[in-house]
C-alpha positions as YAML, in Angstrom:
chain: A
units: angstrom
residues:
- id: 1
  name: MET
  ca: [35.33, -32.43, 51.18]
- id: 2
  name: ILE
  ca: [35.49, -33.42, 55.35]
- id: 3
  name: GLU
  ca: [35.42, -37.19, 55.94]
- id: 4
  name: LEU
  ca: [34.76, -39.06, 58.95]
- id: 5
  name: VAL
  ca: [35.83, -42.37, 59.36]
- id: 6
  name: ASN
  ca: [35.59, -44.50, 62.46]
- id: 7
  name: LEU
  ca: [36.36, -41.89, 65.30]
- id: 8
  name: ASN
  ca: [36.08, -42.36, 68.68]
- id: 9
  name: LYS
  ca: [36.68, -40.73, 71.85]
- id: 10
  name: SER
  ca: [36.82, -41.69, 75.57]
- id: 11
  name: PHE
  ca: [37.05, -39.53, 78.54]
- id: 12
  name: ASP
  ca: [37.87, -40.62, 81.94]
- id: 13
  name: GLY
  ca: [37.24, -44.22, 80.56]
- id: 14
  name: ARG
  ca: [33.45, -43.09, 79.50]
- id: 15
  name: GLN
  ca: [33.22, -43.78, 75.34]
- id: 16
  name: VAL
  ca: [31.17, -41.04, 74.06]
- id: 17
  name: LEU
  ca: [32.08, -41.43, 70.24]
- id: 18
  name: PHE
  ca: [31.68, -44.70, 68.52]
- id: 19
  name: ASP
  ca: [33.55, -45.41, 65.61]
- id: 20
  name: VAL
  ca: [31.59, -42.33, 63.78]
- id: 21
  name: SER
  ca: [31.74, -42.09, 60.39]
- id: 22
  name: ALA
  ca: [30.13, -39.30, 58.17]
- id: 23
  name: ASN
  ca: [30.70, -37.05, 54.54]
- id: 24
  name: PHE
  ca: [30.37, -33.18, 54.18]
- id: 25
  name: GLU
  ca: [30.32, -32.00, 51.08]
- id: 26
  name: LYS
  ca: [31.66, -28.67, 49.60]
- id: 27
  name: GLY
  ca: [29.02, -26.43, 48.83]
- id: 28
  name: LYS
  ca: [26.69, -27.90, 50.62]
- id: 29
  name: CYS
  ca: [24.59, -27.35, 54.48]
- id: 30
  name: SER
  ca: [25.09, -29.97, 56.23]
- id: 31
  name: PHE
  ca: [23.90, -30.35, 59.98]
- id: 32
  name: VAL
  ca: [24.99, -32.79, 62.65]
- id: 33
  name: ILE
  ca: [21.60, -33.17, 64.71]
- id: 34
  name: GLY
  ca: [20.88, -35.09, 68.10]
- id: 35
  name: ALA
  ca: [19.92, -35.19, 71.48]
- id: 36
  name: SER
  ca: [22.09, -32.68, 74.13]
- id: 37
  name: GLY
  ca: [24.40, -35.37, 75.78]
- id: 38
  name: GLY
  ca: [24.71, -37.37, 72.41]
- id: 39
  name: GLY
  ca: [27.83, -36.58, 71.42]
- id: 40
  name: LYS
  ca: [27.40, -33.91, 68.59]
- id: 41
  name: SER
  ca: [29.27, -31.04, 70.48]
- id: 42
  name: VAL
  ca: [32.32, -33.56, 71.00]
- id: 43
  name: LEU
  ca: [32.27, -34.20, 67.54]
- id: 44
  name: MET
  ca: [32.11, -30.97, 66.41]
- id: 45
  name: LYS
  ca: [35.04, -30.16, 68.45]
- id: 46
  name: THR
  ca: [36.69, -33.00, 67.14]
- id: 47
  name: MET
  ca: [36.44, -31.58, 63.58]
- id: 48
  name: VAL
  ca: [37.53, -28.47, 64.74]
- id: 49
  name: GLY
  ca: [41.12, -29.55, 65.90]
- id: 50
  name: LEU
  ca: [39.72, -28.59, 69.81]
- id: 51
  name: ILE
  ca: [39.87, -32.51, 71.20]
- id: 52
  name: LYS
  ca: [42.11, -35.17, 69.52]
- id: 53
  name: PRO
  ca: [39.97, -38.52, 69.05]
- id: 54
  name: ASP
  ca: [41.69, -41.54, 70.66]
- id: 55
  name: SER
  ca: [41.20, -43.57, 66.95]
- id: 56
  name: GLY
  ca: [40.21, -42.99, 63.06]
- id: 57
  name: SER
  ca: [40.54, -40.29, 60.57]
- id: 58
  name: LEU
  ca: [39.48, -37.04, 59.83]
- id: 59
  name: ASN
  ca: [40.39, -35.86, 56.33]
- id: 60
  name: PHE
  ca: [39.94, -32.38, 54.24]
- id: 61
  name: ASP
  ca: [39.96, -32.99, 51.01]
- id: 62
  name: GLY
  ca: [42.16, -35.70, 51.88]
- id: 63
  name: ARG
  ca: [44.41, -34.61, 54.00]
- id: 64
  name: ASP
  ca: [43.81, -36.29, 57.89]
- id: 65
  name: PHE
  ca: [44.34, -33.62, 59.93]
- id: 66
  name: LEU
  ca: [45.56, -35.99, 62.80]
- id: 67
  name: ARG
  ca: [49.04, -37.46, 60.64]
- id: 68
  name: LEU
  ca: [49.60, -33.48, 60.04]
- id: 69
  name: ASN
  ca: [52.62, -31.88, 61.28]
- id: 70
  name: TYR
  ca: [52.09, -28.67, 63.83]
- id: 71
  name: GLU
  ca: [52.86, -26.41, 60.38]
- id: 72
  name: GLU
  ca: [50.34, -28.47, 58.09]
- id: 73
  name: LYS
  ca: [48.15, -27.86, 60.93]
- id: 74
  name: LYS
  ca: [48.60, -24.58, 61.45]
- id: 75
  name: SER
  ca: [47.82, -24.26, 57.49]
- id: 76
  name: LEU
  ca: [45.02, -26.44, 57.58]
- id: 77
  name: ARG
  ca: [43.32, -24.22, 60.68]
- id: 78
  name: GLN
  ca: [43.63, -21.10, 58.35]
- id: 79
  name: GLU
  ca: [41.17, -22.42, 56.06]
- id: 80
  name: ILE
  ca: [38.43, -23.20, 58.86]
- id: 81
  name: GLY
  ca: [35.61, -20.45, 59.82]
- id: 82
  name: MET
  ca: [33.91, -20.71, 62.99]
- id: 83
  name: LEU
  ca: [30.78, -19.32, 64.24]
- id: 84
  name: PHE
  ca: [30.68, -19.57, 67.90]
- id: 85
  name: GLN
  ca: [26.58, -19.79, 69.80]
- id: 86
  name: GLY
  ca: [27.36, -16.71, 71.64]
- id: 87
  name: SER
  ca: [29.03, -15.36, 68.51]
- id: 88
  name: ALA
  ca: [32.24, -14.51, 70.93]
- id: 89
  name: LEU
  ca: [32.88, -11.61, 70.23]
- id: 90
  name: PHE
  ca: [35.23, -9.55, 71.97]
- id: 91
  name: ASP
  ca: [33.87, -6.97, 73.95]
- id: 92
  name: SER
  ca: [36.71, -4.61, 74.06]
- id: 93
  name: LEU
  ca: [37.33, -4.13, 70.12]
- id: 94
  name: SER
  ca: [34.94, -2.71, 67.57]
- id: 95
  name: VAL
  ca: [33.03, -4.37, 65.32]
- id: 96
  name: GLU
  ca: [36.28, -3.65, 62.63]
- id: 97
  name: GLU
  ca: [38.83, -4.57, 65.07]
- id: 98
  name: ASN
  ca: [36.58, -7.99, 65.16]
- id: 99
  name: VAL
  ca: [36.33, -8.83, 62.15]
- id: 100
  name: ALA
  ca: [40.19, -7.75, 61.51]
- id: 101
  name: PHE
  ca: [41.27, -10.20, 64.29]
- id: 102
  name: PRO
  ca: [41.73, -13.55, 62.12]
- id: 103
  name: LEU
  ca: [43.61, -11.14, 59.65]
- id: 104
  name: ARG
  ca: [45.81, -9.52, 61.72]
- id: 105
  name: MET
  ca: [46.81, -12.88, 63.33]
- id: 106
  name: PHE
  ca: [47.53, -14.76, 59.94]
- id: 107
  name: THR
  ca: [48.10, -12.55, 57.22]
- id: 108
  name: ASP
  ca: [50.37, -10.15, 56.88]
- id: 109
  name: TRP
  ca: [48.30, -7.77, 55.02]
- id: 110
  name: SER
  ca: [48.74, -4.09, 55.04]
- id: 111
  name: LYS
  ca: [46.58, -1.94, 57.35]
- id: 112
  name: GLU
  ca: [44.98, -1.02, 53.75]
- id: 113
  name: GLN
  ca: [44.45, -4.45, 52.24]
- id: 114
  name: ILE
  ca: [43.20, -5.53, 56.36]
- id: 115
  name: LEU
  ca: [40.63, -2.71, 56.48]
- id: 116
  name: GLU
  ca: [39.02, -3.34, 53.04]
- id: 117
  name: ARG
  ca: [38.58, -6.83, 53.79]
- id: 118
  name: VAL
  ca: [36.97, -6.34, 56.98]
- id: 119
  name: ASN
  ca: [34.50, -3.54, 54.80]
- id: 120
  name: PHE
  ca: [34.00, -6.52, 52.57]
- id: 121
  name: CYS
  ca: [32.59, -8.89, 54.66]
- id: 122
  name: LEU
  ca: [30.34, -6.08, 56.52]
- id: 123
  name: ASN
  ca: [28.99, -5.22, 53.53]
- id: 124
  name: ARG
  ca: [28.16, -9.24, 52.70]
- id: 125
  name: VAL
  ca: [26.68, -10.15, 55.91]
- id: 126
  name: LYS
  ca: [24.72, -5.80, 55.27]
- id: 127
  name: LEU
  ca: [26.57, -4.01, 57.71]
- id: 128
  name: GLU
  ca: [28.01, -1.40, 56.44]
- id: 129
  name: ASN
  ca: [28.80, 1.27, 58.41]
- id: 130
  name: ALA
  ca: [28.83, -0.39, 61.80]
- id: 131
  name: ASN
  ca: [32.80, -0.45, 61.71]
- id: 132
  name: LYS
  ca: [32.94, 1.95, 65.02]
- id: 133
  name: LEU
  ca: [30.40, 0.27, 66.97]
- id: 134
  name: TYR
  ca: [31.06, -2.29, 69.88]
- id: 135
  name: PRO
  ca: [29.14, -5.37, 71.19]
- id: 136
  name: SER
  ca: [27.52, -3.89, 73.65]
- id: 137
  name: ASN
  ca: [26.13, -1.52, 71.41]
- id: 138
  name: ILE
  ca: [24.20, -3.83, 68.49]
- id: 139
  name: SER
  ca: [21.52, -6.70, 68.98]
- id: 140
  name: GLY
  ca: [21.81, -10.33, 69.12]
- id: 141
  name: GLY
  ca: [21.37, -10.78, 65.33]
- id: 142
  name: MET
  ca: [23.99, -7.77, 64.45]
- id: 143
  name: LYS
  ca: [26.27, -9.89, 66.92]
- id: 144
  name: LYS
  ca: [26.06, -13.17, 64.85]
- id: 145
  name: ARG
  ca: [26.45, -11.17, 61.58]
- id: 146
  name: VAL
  ca: [29.73, -10.14, 62.96]
- id: 147
  name: GLY
  ca: [30.43, -13.44, 63.86]
- id: 148
  name: ILE
  ca: [29.90, -14.46, 60.49]
- id: 149
  name: ALA
  ca: [32.04, -11.68, 58.56]
- id: 150
  name: ARG
  ca: [34.49, -12.56, 61.18]
- id: 151
  name: ALA
  ca: [34.31, -16.49, 60.09]
- id: 152
  name: ILE
  ca: [34.50, -15.67, 56.44]
- id: 153
  name: ALA
  ca: [37.41, -13.09, 56.74]
- id: 154
  name: LEU
  ca: [40.11, -15.54, 55.62]
- id: 155
  name: ASN
  ca: [38.09, -16.96, 52.58]
- id: 156
  name: PRO
  ca: [37.82, -20.54, 54.25]
- id: 157
  name: LYS
  ca: [36.99, -23.37, 52.79]
- id: 158
  name: TYR
  ca: [35.13, -25.29, 55.68]
- id: 159
  name: LEU
  ca: [32.64, -23.34, 57.99]
- id: 160
  name: PHE
  ca: [31.65, -24.67, 61.35]
- id: 161
  name: CYS
  ca: [28.46, -23.17, 63.07]
- id: 162
  name: ASP
  ca: [27.91, -23.50, 66.68]
- id: 163
  name: GLU
  ca: [24.04, -23.27, 67.39]
- id: 164
  name: PRO
  ca: [23.65, -20.10, 64.98]
- id: 165
  name: ASN
  ca: [20.21, -19.70, 66.13]
- id: 166
  name: SER
  ca: [20.77, -19.74, 69.86]
- id: 167
  name: GLY
  ca: [18.65, -17.08, 71.39]
- id: 168
  name: LEU
  ca: [17.40, -15.50, 68.44]
- id: 169
  name: ASP
  ca: [14.23, -14.73, 67.86]
- id: 170
  name: PRO
  ca: [12.07, -16.69, 64.94]
- id: 171
  name: VAL
  ca: [12.37, -13.30, 62.03]
- id: 172
  name: THR
  ca: [16.31, -13.08, 62.84]
- id: 173
  name: SER
  ca: [17.12, -16.75, 62.71]
- id: 174
  name: ARG
  ca: [15.79, -17.24, 59.50]
- id: 175
  name: VAL
  ca: [17.94, -14.03, 58.57]
- id: 176
  name: ILE
  ca: [20.81, -15.67, 59.88]
- id: 177
  name: ASP
  ca: [20.12, -19.16, 58.23]
- id: 178
  name: GLU
  ca: [19.45, -17.57, 54.70]
- id: 179
  name: LEU
  ca: [22.63, -15.61, 55.17]
- id: 180
  name: ILE
  ca: [24.85, -18.97, 55.87]
- id: 181
  name: VAL
  ca: [22.86, -20.50, 52.64]
- id: 182
  name: GLU
  ca: [23.93, -17.62, 51.00]
- id: 183
  name: ILE
  ca: [27.84, -17.44, 51.71]
- id: 184
  name: THR
  ca: [27.85, -21.71, 51.36]
- id: 185
  name: ARG
  ca: [26.21, -21.45, 47.71]
- id: 186
  name: GLU
  ca: [28.49, -18.25, 46.74]
- id: 187
  name: TYR
  ca: [31.82, -19.12, 47.77]
- id: 188
  name: ASP
  ca: [31.34, -23.26, 47.38]
- id: 189
  name: ILE
  ca: [32.27, -23.57, 51.55]
- id: 190
  name: THR
  ca: [32.01, -27.08, 53.48]
- id: 191
  name: THR
  ca: [29.48, -25.84, 55.82]
- id: 192
  name: ILE
  ca: [28.79, -27.97, 58.92]
- id: 193
  name: ILE
  ca: [26.26, -26.58, 61.20]
- id: 194
  name: ASN
  ca: [25.60, -27.92, 64.97]
- id: 195
  name: SER
  ca: [21.92, -27.41, 66.15]
- id: 196
  name: HIS
  ca: [18.58, -28.14, 68.03]
- id: 197
  name: ASP
  ca: [16.73, -25.97, 65.49]
- id: 198
  name: ILE
  ca: [14.40, -28.80, 63.77]
- id: 199
  name: LYS
  ca: [13.28, -25.69, 61.41]
- id: 200
  name: SER
  ca: [16.03, -24.84, 60.51]
- id: 201
  name: VAL
  ca: [17.09, -28.45, 59.66]
- id: 202
  name: PHE
  ca: [13.90, -28.73, 57.23]
- id: 203
  name: ASP
  ca: [14.55, -24.88, 55.91]
- id: 204
  name: MET
  ca: [18.09, -25.08, 54.77]
- id: 205
  name: ALA
  ca: [20.19, -28.53, 54.92]
- id: 206
  name: ASP
  ca: [21.60, -30.64, 52.01]
- id: 207
  name: HIS
  ca: [22.83, -33.17, 54.23]
- id: 208
  name: ILE
  ca: [21.78, -34.35, 57.90]
- id: 209
  name: VAL
  ca: [23.70, -36.40, 60.10]
- id: 210
  name: PHE
  ca: [21.93, -37.79, 63.26]
- id: 211
  name: ILE
  ca: [24.07, -38.62, 66.25]
- id: 212
  name: TYR
  ca: [22.17, -40.68, 68.76]
- id: 213
  name: LYS
  ca: [23.72, -41.79, 72.16]
- id: 214
  name: GLY
  ca: [28.27, -41.10, 70.61]
- id: 215
  name: LYS
  ca: [27.16, -43.22, 67.05]
- id: 216
  name: SER
  ca: [26.17, -41.99, 63.17]
- id: 217
  name: TRP
  ca: [22.63, -43.39, 63.45]
- id: 218
  name: TRP
  ca: [21.15, -42.23, 60.16]
- id: 219
  name: SER
  ca: [22.20, -39.86, 57.39]
- id: 220
  name: GLY
  ca: [20.39, -38.64, 54.43]
- id: 221
  name: THR
  ca: [18.62, -35.40, 53.42]
- id: 222
  name: ARG
  ca: [15.51, -33.54, 54.72]
- id: 223
  name: ASP
  ca: [13.17, -34.70, 52.59]
- id: 224
  name: GLN
  ca: [14.25, -38.37, 53.70]
- id: 225
  name: MET
  ca: [14.02, -37.32, 57.30]
- id: 226
  name: ARG
  ca: [10.49, -38.29, 57.83]
- id: 227
  name: SER
  ca: [10.15, -41.30, 55.71]
- id: 228
  name: SER
  ca: [13.17, -42.72, 57.36]
- id: 229
  name: GLY
  ca: [11.33, -45.10, 59.45]
- id: 230
  name: ASN
  ca: [14.36, -44.94, 61.88]
- id: 231
  name: THR
  ca: [12.96, -44.53, 65.31]
- id: 232
  name: GLU
  ca: [14.90, -42.66, 67.40]
- id: 233
  name: LEU
  ca: [15.26, -39.88, 64.65]
- id: 234
  name: LEU
  ca: [11.11, -39.69, 64.20]
- id: 235
  name: ASP
  ca: [11.14, -39.32, 68.20]
- id: 236
  name: PHE
  ca: [13.64, -36.88, 68.00]
- id: 237
  name: ILE
  ca: [11.94, -34.59, 65.14]
- id: 238
  name: LYS
  ca: [8.45, -35.12, 67.32]
- id: 239
  name: ALA
  ca: [10.22, -33.95, 70.43]
- id: 240
  name: SER
  ca: [11.64, -30.74, 68.92]
- id: 241
  name: GLU
  ca: [8.65, -29.52, 67.37]
- id: 242
  name: PHE
  ca: [6.70, -28.48, 69.82]
...
């Protein structure tokens, strides 16, 4: 579980996050939603350690990230997988080399062990025999799947996905959604998804946190969303469906 308690963050005197609190449970797909500029991207970057909050606590299964020493933070970061919005693959590296990158950086495994893990991850995202291809040779959907394979290479406890359907057609978007859900359930990962795709929210979200003007404005399940009575949330849903 990831637990946020009263997180605050300001930039140049302008407060962006206001006492944000939320819980994200193991084995579930949790969504962080909200309008652009509302603070959800800052919240996501804070959770993965790219931005340090001004106050509050950020607990990973009881470990407050903000109070860990350097070595402890480094160890915890190795438990985090990240799927970036644009996939963020290295253009000069093959599919195999992209997936192997975190393994070479964070483990002392042999070449044979790394290749075995790479092949396992590629098979899991249905990209068998794609090892020697390069990002320029594959589709947007395949790039996302390579990104997922790389994100799970270190067998993470926590998976963060930033707009995983960005730039994809509806059919491919659903494939990526299903894959994220399958992996979350199969490996019992705490998965957090930052998304504008309201269809994905209704299709796959176990838990939703709605960020409004930097505040944790509402949280609940997808079944509770339309009956929530939260005016700002309902306005966001209606605007997102067009």
